[in-house]
C-alpha positions as CSV (number, residue, x, y, z in Angstrom):
1,M,-24.4,7.2,-0.5
2,L,-26.3,4.7,1.8
3,I,-24.7,1.8,-0.2
4,R,-21.2,3.2,0.3
5,L,-21.7,3.8,4.0
6,A,-23.0,0.3,4.4
7,M,-19.9,-1.0,2.8
8,L,-17.8,0.8,5.4
9,T,-19.3,-1.1,8.2
10,C,-18.3,-4.3,6.5
11,F,-14.6,-3.2,6.6
12,A,-14.6,-1.5,9.9
13,C,-17.2,-0.5,12.5
14,A,-17.0,3.2,12.8
15,G,-13.9,3.1,10.7
16,V,-11.8,1.4,13.5
17,Y,-10.3,-2.0,13.2
18,S,-10.0,-4.3,16.2
19,Q,-6.7,-3.9,17.9
20,T,-7.0,-6.8,20.3
21,G,-4.7,-9.8,20.0
22,T,-1.3,-10.1,18.2
23,V,-0.9,-11.0,14.6
24,R,2.2,-12.9,13.5
25,S,2.6,-13.8,9.8
26,N,3.5,-17.3,8.8
27,V,5.6,-16.0,5.9
28,W,7.6,-12.9,6.9
29,V,8.6,-11.7,10.3
30,A,11.2,-8.9,10.6
31,D,11.9,-9.3,14.3
32,N,14.5,-12.0,14.8
33,G,13.6,-12.4,18.4
34,D,17.1,-11.9,19.7
35,G,17.2,-8.1,19.8
36,T,17.9,-7.7,16.1
37,Y,15.7,-7.3,13.0
38,R,16.0,-7.9,9.3
39,N,15.1,-5.8,6.3
40,P,12.6,-5.3,4.9
41,I,10.7,-4.7,8.1
42,I,7.5,-5.0,6.0
43,H,7.9,-7.2,3.0
44,A,4.8,-5.8,1.3
45,D,3.9,-2.9,-1.0
46,Y,3.7,0.1,1.3
47,S,5.0,2.6,-1.2
48,D,6.3,6.0,-0.2
49,P,6.1,5.4,3.6
50,D,6.1,8.2,6.1
51,V,6.3,7.9,9.8
52,I,5.9,9.9,13.0
53,R,6.3,9.4,16.7
54,V,3.8,10.7,19.2
55,G,4.9,9.9,22.7
56,S,5.9,6.3,22.7
57,D,3.7,5.4,19.7
58,F,4.8,5.3,16.0
59,Y,2.4,5.8,13.1
60,M,3.0,5.1,9.5
61,T,1.0,5.7,6.3
62,A,1.8,5.0,2.6
63,S,0.5,5.6,-0.9
64,S,-2.6,3.6,-1.8
65,F,-3.4,4.9,-5.3
66,N,-6.7,3.6,-6.6
67,A,-7.2,1.0,-3.8
68,V,-10.1,1.4,-1.4
69,P,-10.1,1.9,1.6
70,G,-7.0,4.1,1.2
71,L,-4.3,5.7,3.2
72,P,-3.5,2.8,5.5
73,I,-2.6,3.7,9.1
74,L,-0.1,1.3,10.8
75,H,1.0,1.4,14.4
76,S,4.2,0.2,16.1
77,K,5.8,0.6,19.5
78,D,9.4,-0.2,18.3
79,L,9.6,0.6,14.5
80,V,10.0,-3.1,13.7
81,N,6.7,-4.7,14.6
82,W,3.8,-3.1,12.8
83,R,0.0,-3.6,12.6
84,I,-2.7,-2.1,10.4
85,I,-5.1,-0.2,12.7
86,N,-7.1,1.9,10.2
87,H,-7.5,3.6,6.9
88,A,-8.0,7.3,6.7
89,I,-9.9,7.2,3.4
90,K,-13.0,5.1,3.2
91,V,-14.1,6.1,-0.3
92,L,-12.4,8.1,-3.0
93,E,-14.2,11.2,-4.5
94,P,-15.6,12.2,-6.8
95,A,-17.6,9.0,-6.9
96,D,-18.4,9.1,-10.6
97,L,-14.6,8.9,-11.2
98,F,-13.5,6.4,-8.6
99,D,-16.3,3.9,-9.0
100,K,-14.1,2.6,-11.8
101,P,-10.4,1.7,-11.2
102,Q,-8.1,4.6,-11.8
103,H,-4.9,2.7,-12.3
104,G,-1.9,4.7,-11.2
105,G,-4.1,7.6,-10.0
106,G,-5.7,8.3,-6.7
107,I,-3.5,8.8,-3.6
108,W,0.2,9.5,-4.1
109,A,3.0,9.9,-1.5
110,P,1.3,11.1,1.7
111,S,2.9,12.8,4.7
112,I,1.7,12.3,8.2
113,R,2.3,14.9,10.9
114,Y,1.1,15.7,14.5
115,H,0.4,19.3,15.4
116,K,-1.4,20.8,18.4
117,G,-3.3,17.6,19.3
118,E,-4.3,16.6,15.8
119,Y,-2.9,14.1,13.2
120,F,-2.7,15.5,9.7
121,I,-2.2,13.6,6.4
122,Y,-1.5,15.5,3.2
123,Y,-1.5,13.7,-0.1
124,G,-1.4,14.5,-3.8
125,D,-3.9,13.3,-6.4
126,P,-1.9,13.9,-9.6
127,D,-5.1,14.8,-11.5
128,L,-7.0,16.7,-8.9
129,G,-4.6,18.5,-6.5
130,I,-3.4,18.4,-2.9
131,F,-5.7,17.2,-0.2
132,M,-5.6,17.1,3.6
133,T,-7.4,14.9,6.2
134,K,-7.1,15.0,9.9
135,S,-8.1,13.3,13.1
136,T,-7.6,13.5,16.9
137,D,-7.2,9.7,17.0
138,P,-5.3,7.8,14.2
139,A,-7.3,4.7,14.9
140,G,-10.6,6.7,14.8
141,E,-12.5,8.7,12.3
142,W,-10.6,11.0,9.9
143,S,-12.2,14.1,8.3
144,K,-13.4,14.2,4.8
145,P,-10.5,15.1,2.6
146,L,-10.2,18.8,2.0
147,L,-8.8,20.1,-1.3
148,V,-6.0,22.4,-0.2
149,K,-4.9,23.2,-3.7
150,K,-6.7,22.5,-6.9
151,A,-3.9,21.7,-9.4
152,K,-2.9,19.1,-12.0
153,G,0.4,17.4,-11.3
154,W,1.1,18.8,-7.8
155,I,2.3,15.8,-5.8
156,D,4.1,14.6,-2.7
157,P,3.1,17.4,-0.3
158,C,4.5,17.7,3.2
159,P,3.4,20.3,5.7
160,F,5.6,22.1,8.3
161,W,4.6,24.3,11.2
162,D,7.5,26.5,12.3
163,D,8.3,27.6,15.9
164,D,6.7,31.1,15.2
165,G,3.4,29.6,14.2
166,N,3.8,30.1,10.5
167,A,3.0,27.1,8.3
168,Y,4.5,26.0,5.0
169,L,4.1,23.2,2.4
170,V,6.8,21.6,0.3
171,H,5.8,19.6,-2.8
172,A,7.0,18.2,-6.1
173,F,5.6,17.9,-9.6
174,A,4.5,15.0,-11.8
175,G,5.8,15.7,-15.3
176,S,3.1,13.5,-16.9
177,R,0.5,16.0,-15.7
178,A,2.2,19.3,-14.8
179,G,4.6,19.4,-17.7
180,I,7.5,20.1,-15.3
181,K,9.4,17.9,-12.9
182,S,12.6,17.5,-10.9
183,I,12.1,20.6,-8.8
184,L,10.8,21.3,-5.3
185,V,8.6,24.2,-4.3
186,V,7.7,25.7,-0.9
187,N,4.4,27.5,-0.4
188,R,3.3,29.6,2.6
189,M,0.2,27.9,4.1
190,S,-2.5,29.1,6.5
191,P,-1.7,28.1,10.1
192,D,-4.8,25.8,10.2
193,G,-3.4,23.9,7.2
194,T,-6.4,24.4,5.0
195,R,-5.1,26.6,2.2
196,L,-2.0,27.8,0.5
197,L,-1.3,31.6,0.6
198,D,0.9,32.0,-2.4
199,D,2.1,30.4,-5.7
200,G,5.3,29.1,-4.1
201,V,9.1,29.5,-4.2
202,L,11.4,27.2,-6.1
203,V,13.9,25.9,-3.5
204,F,15.7,23.1,-5.3
205,D,16.4,22.2,-8.9
206,G,17.5,18.6,-9.5
207,H,17.8,18.6,-13.2
208,D,21.6,18.5,-13.3
209,A,22.6,16.1,-10.5
210,D,19.3,14.8,-9.1
211,P,16.8,14.1,-11.9
212,T,13.3,13.2,-10.8
213,V,13.7,14.7,-7.4
214,E,10.4,14.3,-5.6
215,G,8.8,13.0,-2.4
216,P,10.1,15.8,-0.1
217,K,9.7,15.7,3.7
218,F,10.2,18.8,5.9
219,Y,12.0,18.8,9.3
220,K,13.8,21.3,11.6
221,K,16.7,20.4,13.8
222,D,19.3,22.6,15.6
223,G,18.1,25.7,13.8
224,F,18.3,24.2,10.3
225,Y,15.5,23.5,8.0
226,Y,15.8,20.1,6.3
227,I,14.1,18.8,3.2
228,F,14.6,15.1,2.7
229,A,13.9,14.0,-0.9
230,P,14.6,11.0,-3.2
231,A,16.1,11.4,-6.6
232,G,17.3,9.3,-9.5
233,G,14.2,7.2,-10.1
234,V,12.1,4.7,-8.3
235,S,14.3,1.6,-8.8
236,T,17.6,3.3,-9.3
237,G,17.7,6.3,-7.1
238,W,19.3,7.7,-3.9
239,Q,18.2,9.7,-0.8
240,L,19.1,13.4,-0.5
241,A,19.1,15.7,2.6
242,L,19.0,19.4,1.9
243,R,19.5,22.0,4.7
244,S,19.3,25.7,5.1
245,K,19.1,28.4,7.8
246,N,16.2,30.0,5.7
247,I,13.1,28.0,4.8
248,F,13.3,29.3,1.2
249,G,17.0,28.5,0.9
250,P,19.6,28.4,-0.4
251,Y,19.9,24.7,0.5
252,E,23.1,22.6,0.9
253,R,22.9,19.2,-0.7
254,K,24.1,15.8,0.6
255,V,23.5,12.3,-0.6
256,T,22.8,10.4,2.6
257,L,21.8,6.9,1.4
258,A,22.6,5.0,-1.8
259,Q,22.8,1.4,-2.9
260,G,26.5,1.1,-2.5
261,S,27.8,-2.4,-2.5
262,T,24.5,-3.9,-1.5
263,Q,21.7,-5.6,-3.4
264,I,19.1,-3.0,-2.1
265,N,18.3,-1.0,-5.2
266,G,16.9,2.5,-5.2
267,P,16.9,3.0,-1.4
268,H,15.0,6.2,-0.8
269,Q,11.7,8.1,-0.2
270,G,10.6,7.7,3.3
271,G,10.5,9.4,6.7
272,L,12.9,10.3,9.5
273,V,11.9,9.6,13.1
274,D,13.5,9.6,16.6
275,T,12.9,7.3,19.5
276,P,12.1,8.4,23.1
277,T,15.7,7.5,24.0
278,G,17.2,9.9,21.4
279,E,18.1,7.5,18.5
280,W,17.3,8.4,14.9
281,W,16.0,6.1,12.2
282,F,15.0,6.4,8.6
283,M,12.2,4.4,7.0
284,H,12.3,4.0,3.2
285,F,11.2,1.7,0.3
286,Q,13.0,-0.6,-2.1
287,D,11.3,-1.3,-5.4
288,K,11.1,-5.1,-5.9
289,G,9.1,-5.2,-9.1
290,P,6.1,-7.6,-8.8
291,Y,6.5,-7.5,-5.0
292,G,6.0,-3.8,-4.9
293,R,7.9,-1.2,-2.9
294,V,8.8,-3.0,0.4
295,V,9.7,-1.1,3.6
296,H,13.2,-0.9,5.1
297,L,14.5,0.6,8.3
298,Q,18.0,2.2,8.6
299,P,19.8,3.4,11.7
300,T,20.7,7.0,11.4
301,K,23.5,9.1,12.9
302,W,24.1,12.8,12.6
303,K,27.5,13.9,11.2
304,D,28.6,17.5,10.4
305,G,25.0,18.6,10.4
306,F,23.7,15.9,8.0
307,P,22.1,12.5,8.7
308,V,24.1,9.3,7.7
309,M,21.7,6.5,7.0
310,G,22.5,2.8,7.2
311,R,26.2,1.8,7.3
312,D,28.9,4.3,6.1
313,R,31.7,2.0,5.1
314,D,34.1,4.6,3.7
315,G,33.3,7.5,6.1
316,D,32.1,9.9,3.3
317,G,28.8,10.6,5.0
318,T,26.7,8.5,2.5
319,G,25.4,5.3,4.0
320,E,24.2,2.1,2.4
321,P,21.4,-0.1,3.6
322,V,21.8,-2.7,6.3
323,L,20.1,-6.1,6.0
324,T,20.2,-6.9,9.8
325,F,20.8,-4.6,12.7
326,K,20.1,-4.1,16.4
327,K,16.5,-3.1,17.0
328,P,15.7,0.5,18.0
329,N,16.1,1.3,21.6
330,V,12.6,2.5,22.7
331,G,13.1,1.8,26.4
332,A,11.1,-1.4,26.5
333,T,10.5,-4.7,24.7
334,F,7.3,-5.5,22.8
335,Q,5.6,-8.5,21.3
336,I,6.4,-9.6,17.8
337,E,3.6,-8.8,15.4
338,T,3.2,-8.1,11.7
339,P,0.7,-6.5,9.4
340,Q,-2.4,-8.7,8.9
341,D,-2.4,-11.1,5.9
342,S,-4.3,-14.4,6.4
343,D,-8.0,-14.1,7.3
344,E,-10.3,-16.7,8.9
345,F,-13.4,-14.5,8.2
346,N,-14.9,-15.4,11.6
347,T,-15.8,-11.9,12.8
348,A,-18.1,-9.0,11.7
349,L,-15.1,-7.2,10.1
350,I,-13.3,-7.9,6.9
351,G,-9.5,-7.7,7.7
352,P,-7.9,-4.4,7.0
353,Q,-5.4,-6.0,4.6
354,W,-8.1,-6.3,1.9
355,Q,-8.8,-3.5,-0.5
356,W,-11.1,-3.1,-3.5
357,H,-9.9,-2.0,-6.9
358,A,-12.3,1.0,-6.8
359,D,-15.0,2.5,-4.6
360,P,-17.1,-0.5,-3.4
361,D,-20.7,-1.4,-3.4
362,A,-22.1,-3.1,-0.3
363,A,-23.6,-5.9,-2.3
364,W,-20.2,-7.2,-3.4
365,A,-19.3,-9.0,-0.1
366,F,-20.5,-9.3,3.5
367,P,-19.0,-10.8,6.6
368,F,-21.2,-13.6,7.7
369,P,-20.0,-14.4,11.3
370,Q,-22.9,-16.7,12.0
371,R,-21.3,-19.1,9.5
372,G,-17.7,-17.9,9.9
373,V,-17.3,-17.0,6.3
374,L,-17.1,-14.0,3.9
375,R,-20.1,-14.1,1.5
376,M,-19.2,-12.9,-2.0
377,N,-21.9,-12.2,-4.5
378,S,-21.6,-12.2,-8.3
379,V,-21.5,-8.7,-9.9
380,K,-22.7,-7.9,-13.5
381,L,-19.9,-7.4,-15.9
382,P,-19.7,-4.0,-17.6
383,D,-21.1,-3.9,-21.2
384,D,-17.6,-3.2,-22.6
385,H,-15.9,-6.0,-20.6
386,R,-12.8,-7.5,-22.0
387,N,-10.8,-8.7,-19.0
388,L,-10.4,-8.0,-15.2
389,W,-8.3,-4.8,-15.6
390,N,-11.2,-2.4,-15.3
391,L,-13.4,-4.4,-12.9
392,P,-13.9,-2.6,-9.6
393,N,-15.1,-5.6,-7.6
394,L,-11.6,-7.2,-7.2
395,M,-11.0,-7.8,-3.5
396,L,-7.2,-7.9,-3.2
397,Q,-4.3,-7.7,-0.8
398,K,-0.5,-7.2,-1.2
399,F,2.1,-10.0,-1.6
400,P,3.3,-10.5,2.1
401,A,6.7,-12.1,1.4
402,D,9.0,-13.1,-1.4
403,E,7.7,-16.7,-1.4
404,F,4.6,-18.3,0.1
405,S,1.5,-20.4,-0.6
406,A,-1.9,-18.9,-0.4
407,T,-5.0,-21.2,-0.1
408,A,-8.7,-20.4,0.1
409,K,-11.4,-22.8,1.2
410,L,-14.7,-22.1,-0.5
411,K,-18.3,-23.3,-0.6
412,V,-20.1,-22.5,-3.9
413,Q,-23.7,-21.7,-4.6
414,T,-24.0,-20.3,-8.1
415,R,-27.5,-19.7,-9.5
416,F,-27.1,-18.5,-13.1
417,E,-25.5,-19.4,-16.3
418,G,-22.1,-17.8,-16.7
419,E,-21.3,-16.9,-13.1
420,R,-17.5,-17.0,-12.6
421,F,-15.4,-16.9,-9.4
422,G,-11.6,-16.9,-9.2
423,L,-8.5,-16.6,-7.2
424,V,-6.3,-14.1,-9.1
425,V,-2.8,-12.8,-9.1
426,M,-3.3,-9.3,-10.5
427,G,-1.0,-6.9,-12.3
428,L,-0.2,-5.6,-15.7
429,D,-0.3,-9.3,-16.6
430,Y,-2.6,-11.5,-14.5
431,S,-3.5,-15.1,-14.1
432,L,-6.2,-16.9,-12.1
433,I,-7.7,-20.2,-11.2
434,G,-11.5,-20.2,-11.1
435,F,-14.7,-21.9,-12.1
436,T,-17.6,-21.0,-14.3
437,F,-21.2,-22.3,-14.0
438,R,-22.4,-23.6,-17.4
439,N,-25.2,-26.0,-18.3
440,G,-25.8,-26.9,-14.7
441,K,-22.1,-27.9,-14.1
442,Y,-19.0,-26.3,-12.8
443,F,-15.9,-26.0,-15.0
444,L,-12.6,-25.1,-13.6
445,A,-9.8,-23.5,-15.6
446,R,-6.6,-21.4,-15.6
447,S,-7.0,-18.1,-17.3
448,T,-4.2,-15.6,-18.2
449,A,-4.2,-12.1,-19.7
450,K,-1.0,-10.4,-21.0
451,D,-0.8,-6.6,-21.0
452,A,-4.2,-6.5,-19.5
453,E,-4.4,-2.7,-19.6
454,T,-4.5,-2.9,-23.5
455,G,-7.8,-4.8,-23.3
456,S,-6.2,-8.2,-24.3
457,L,-8.4,-11.2,-24.0
458,E,-7.8,-14.1,-21.6
459,S,-6.5,-17.4,-22.7
460,D,-7.9,-20.5,-20.9
461,I,-6.2,-23.7,-20.3
462,G,-6.8,-26.9,-18.2
463,V,-10.6,-26.8,-18.4
464,T,-12.0,-29.6,-16.4
465,E,-15.4,-30.4,-14.8
466,I,-15.5,-30.4,-11.0
467,V,-18.2,-32.1,-8.9
468,G,-19.4,-30.8,-5.5
469,R,-19.7,-27.5,-3.8
470,D,-16.6,-27.5,-1.6
471,L,-13.4,-26.4,-3.3
472,Y,-9.9,-25.3,-2.3
473,L,-8.0,-22.9,-4.6
474,R,-4.2,-22.3,-4.1
475,V,-1.4,-20.4,-5.6
476,V,2.2,-21.0,-4.7
477,V,4.5,-18.0,-5.3
478,H,8.3,-18.7,-5.5
479,R,11.1,-16.3,-4.8
480,D,11.3,-15.4,-8.5
481,A,7.6,-14.4,-8.5
482,N,6.7,-17.5,-10.5
483,C,3.2,-18.6,-9.5
484,I,1.8,-22.2,-9.6
485,F,-1.9,-22.6,-9.4
486,S,-3.8,-25.7,-8.2
487,Y,-7.1,-26.9,-6.8
488,S,-8.4,-29.5,-4.5
489,T,-11.8,-31.0,-3.5
490,D,-10.7,-32.3,-0.1
491,G,-7.9,-29.9,1.0
492,K,-5.3,-32.7,0.8
493,A,-4.5,-33.7,-2.7
494,F,-4.0,-30.6,-5.0
495,T,-3.9,-30.7,-8.8
496,E,-1.7,-28.2,-10.6
497,V,-3.3,-26.5,-13.6
498,G,-1.3,-24.9,-16.4
499,D,2.3,-23.7,-16.5
500,P,3.9,-21.3,-14.0
501,F,2.9,-17.7,-14.3
502,K,5.4,-14.9,-13.8
503,A,3.7,-12.2,-11.6
504,R,4.0,-8.7,-12.8
505,E,3.6,-5.3,-11.0
506,G,0.6,-3.1,-11.7
507,K,0.6,0.7,-12.2
508,W,2.9,2.0,-9.5
509,I,2.0,-0.9,-7.3
510,G,3.1,-4.5,-6.8
511,A,1.2,-7.6,-7.9
512,K,-1.8,-8.4,-5.7
513,I,-3.7,-11.5,-4.8
514,G,-7.4,-12.0,-4.1
515,F,-10.8,-12.7,-5.4
516,F,-13.5,-11.7,-7.9
517,F,-17.0,-13.0,-8.8
518,T,-18.9,-11.9,-11.9
519,R,-22.0,-12.7,-14.0
520,P,-22.7,-11.8,-17.6
521,V,-26.2,-10.3,-17.3
522,R,-28.4,-8.6,-14.7
523,F,-30.6,-10.9,-12.5
524,N,-32.8,-10.1,-9.5
525,D,-30.5,-12.3,-7.4
526,A,-26.9,-13.4,-7.3
527,G,-25.0,-16.6,-6.9
528,S,-22.7,-16.7,-3.9
529,V,-19.4,-18.1,-2.7
530,D,-18.7,-18.5,1.0
531,I,-15.0,-18.1,1.7
532,D,-14.3,-20.0,4.9
533,W,-10.7,-18.9,5.2
534,F,-7.7,-17.6,3.3
535,R,-4.3,-18.6,4.6
536,F,-0.7,-17.8,3.8
537,E,1.8,-20.5,4.6
538,K,5.6,-20.7,4.4
539,L,7.1,-22.8,1.6
């Protein structure tokens, strides 16, 4: 436990990230600077986003699956410009499960709500049940997750506190675990939100018209209960709004957002929010394969008791996504900012954009502000190692745009035969550029594994000896997710290695980019790599 707590201080002192200064990405900015914005507002894999407003502040969270820290907390003043301010989950439990990557498991489809001075996040772990964590400050400490309902396959929970003080929870089912799917169930819940009081009431069956209905969100407006829910599948679906005068139904059904004539496939699963000036907006995702589920923002109007999201071209009450639109009216104008991506590694905190593939160990990496670097240490490979798929010590972040270059400046100090460091684009297939220490020399190579989850072995190409301890590694990602790897010893002339690699998504996540450092056997010390900086640049 001491090791895990120490790791937390590397990522965030007391769990809080610095909120000083404004970050502006070099590769994707949604705010056009002229009073309009473009979609996606976040061109990164923030799957299943949910959003609330408290006063003049907006807070967002999203699925994080097996990545640690988990449950990102983002903050905005205008729904367009966002910044990562925290993670609600610092380690996943139980530790003996999550110290190894649980691809596709972990934290699914959270809901964030504010009730009586406290912020609540409910999320489903498809193998363990429904959990709740809370805090009085979204940028501060969050409580240890409480198991509200032990169950296999109960997912996508959303709480609701009614005007009379009664509490409820709506949720869906994962067919892969529960053996049932495409239905929504409402449970009575204790007013403190800590436990369910019954086995639930089925309120909506989507098998006929809305297969794979899931991801419900609860609202109440003008005396009606509303359940917003996506249906039709991740990449091909649509957004529903259900309404009833009784919380247990029957519910009227309306499709409120669909692809229509646009190129925005599967627009659905997100959160509804209003501004202080009375406008309504809907935040949702679009599945872009290797780029993950990127976040869009749609203007919303109410018509005949149902929301109309986006632009309703034919007046039938079903909108389609907009690509550009006037920014939300929040009563003021705020600076342009974006979620963090590049990292200079100059402070005592690792940037909140970085996540490990499983619960971390403090020895894997330390901020080293005296030198202005991140110090990564080699980690012993597991005895059954075949490729990177099941390594926990992958430090990765999301793709931040549809095209970019990413470059890292390194200083190498390996100590033992077989130590290996690399810059990797990780997914179901992965590819990397890295070096291995052998016979007192450094050898650089491209390595690729296809269908990594099957245990396939890597293929190496472009093996070459490199001289010196200073090295630059780069990957250029084009709009079609083709990745070109290169290296340099002076930061000016880069040599491409191998053929382009087509990035591929992971398990319910987009491709990620980052670092690893391994060794074949146990030593009483480790080689190190000092990462001076990691920078995204526009092509």
